Every structure is written in C-alpha cells, then in structure tokens.
C-alpha positions in Angstrom: 151.1 134.2 137.0 149.1 132.6 139.7 146.0 134.4 138.6 146.4 133.2 135.0 146.7 129.5 136.2 143.6 129.9 138.3 141.7 131.4 135.3 142.8 128.5 133.1 141.8 125.9 135.7 138.4 127.6 136.1 137.9 127.6 132.3 138.8 123.9 132.0 136.5 123.1 134.9 133.6 125.0 133.4 134.1 123.3 130.0 134.1 119.9 131.6 131.0 120.7 133.6 129.2 121.9 130.4 130.2 118.8 128.6 128.7 116.6 131.4 125.5 118.6 131.4 125.0 118.4 127.7 125.7 114.7 127.7 123.0 114.3 130.4 120.3 116.2 128.5 118.4 113.8 126.3 117.9 114.5 122.6 115.1 117.1 122.2 113.7 115.3 119.1 110.6 113.4 120.2 110.0 109.8 119.0 107.5 109.6 116.2 104.0 108.7 117.2 102.1 105.7 115.8 100.1 108.1 113.6 103.3 109.5 112.1 104.8 106.1 111.5 101.7 105.1 109.5 102.4 107.5 106.6 101.0 105.1 104.1 97.6 105.4 105.8 97.1 108.7 104.1 96.1 109.8 100.6 95.9 113.0 98.5 92.9 114.7 97.0 93.5 116.9 93.9 91.2 118.4 91.4 89.8 121.3 89.5 86.9 123.6 90.4 84.9 125.2 87.6 81.8 127.5 87.4 78.9 125.3 86.3 77.4 128.2 84.1 80.5 129.5 82.4 82.9 126.5 82.6 85.6 128.9 83.7 88.0 128.0 86.6 87.2 129.4 90.0 90.2 131.0 91.7 90.6 131.3 95.5 87.9 128.8 96.4 88.4 127.3 99.8 88.7 123.5 99.8 88.8 121.5 103.0 88.0 118.1 104.4 85.4 118.2 107.1 86.7 117.2 110.5 90.3 117.6 109.3 92.8 120.5 109.5 93.8 120.1 105.8 92.7 123.0 103.6 93.7 124.6 100.3 92.8 127.5 98.0 92.4 127.0 94.3 94.9 128.7 92.0 94.1 130.8 88.9 93.3 127.6 87.0 90.9 126.4 89.7 93.4 123.6 90.7 93.7 122.5 94.3 95.7 119.8 96.2 95.1 118.4 99.7 97.8 116.1 101.1 97.9 113.9 104.2 94.2 113.0 104.2 93.6 110.0 106.5 92.3 107.0 104.6 88.6 106.2 104.8 85.4 108.0 104.0 85.4 111.8 104.3 83.6 114.9 103.0 85.2 117.4 100.8 83.7 120.9 101.2 84.3 123.8 98.8 83.2 127.4 99.5 83.6 130.6 97.5 81.7 133.9 97.8 79.1 134.2 95.1 78.7 130.4 94.8 76.6 127.8 96.6 78.7 125.6 99.0 79.6 122.2 97.6 80.0 119.0 99.7 80.9 115.6 98.4 81.6 112.4 100.2 84.7 110.6 98.9 86.7 107.4 99.7 90.4 108.0 100.5 92.6 104.9 99.9 96.0 104.4 101.5 98.9 105.9 99.6 96.6 106.8 96.6 95.7 110.0 94.8 92.0 110.9 94.3 91.2 113.3 91.5 87.8 115.1 91.5 86.4 117.7 89.2 83.9 120.0 90.8 81.3 122.3 89.1 80.0 125.0 91.5 76.6 126.7 91.0 76.5 130.5 91.2 74.5 131.7 94.2 71.0 133.1 93.5 70.2 136.7 94.6 
C-alpha cells in the first residue's frame, strides 16, 4: 500500500513539473516579419505561352522572375501563374528546350494581377 501511495505521489509530482515546464516554454510560432505583414506589396503574374510559328500552346515551359525564387511550369494549355511577386519592376524569363529564351521587363503593382501573353521563337539549328 505504501508503494502505491509513493507511486501516485511521484506521478502527481511529475505531472506538475511537466505543466510548469510547458508553461515556461514560449510559443514556437515566430512573430511575422515586416515583409510578411506587407502582403499587399505583392502581385501576381499570369499568362499564356504560345509557339510563334504554330500558335500552339507550349507545355512545360519554365517561367521565373529573375532575382526571385518564384517559378512555375506551363500546363498543357501553355498557362502559368506566379504568385507573391514583390511590387516594382522585374524581369520575367521563360525557357523551354527547342525555343529561344524569352525575357521581358514588367511592372508589378501592389495587390494586382498582371496578364501577359508570350510568343516564343523556335530555336534555329
């Protein structure tokens, strides 16, 4: 009986100690940065990429914004969408094997969508 009481007391003591430790640990969720708070300082680029010669959509073209980690691949209809692009002037770059690389400077406005249609030239040789 004495052993049971000691075990119960030890369990209660351990539970109280764990409660105190978890209360002392700060929330693991970090505070948002100033950049994260300024969500409205970002825009979106969407569009369609077509072959200049045939007018057909170009599937699996790589679309990115230079100097930014945002990138996308076009779908079977040549459509792409890049979200979270910082506002300001940036360069959109498109590459696809068998085509010349395409680069265009664009202006991204806060909380706005930019639609661009791109015609890519087939590579020579």
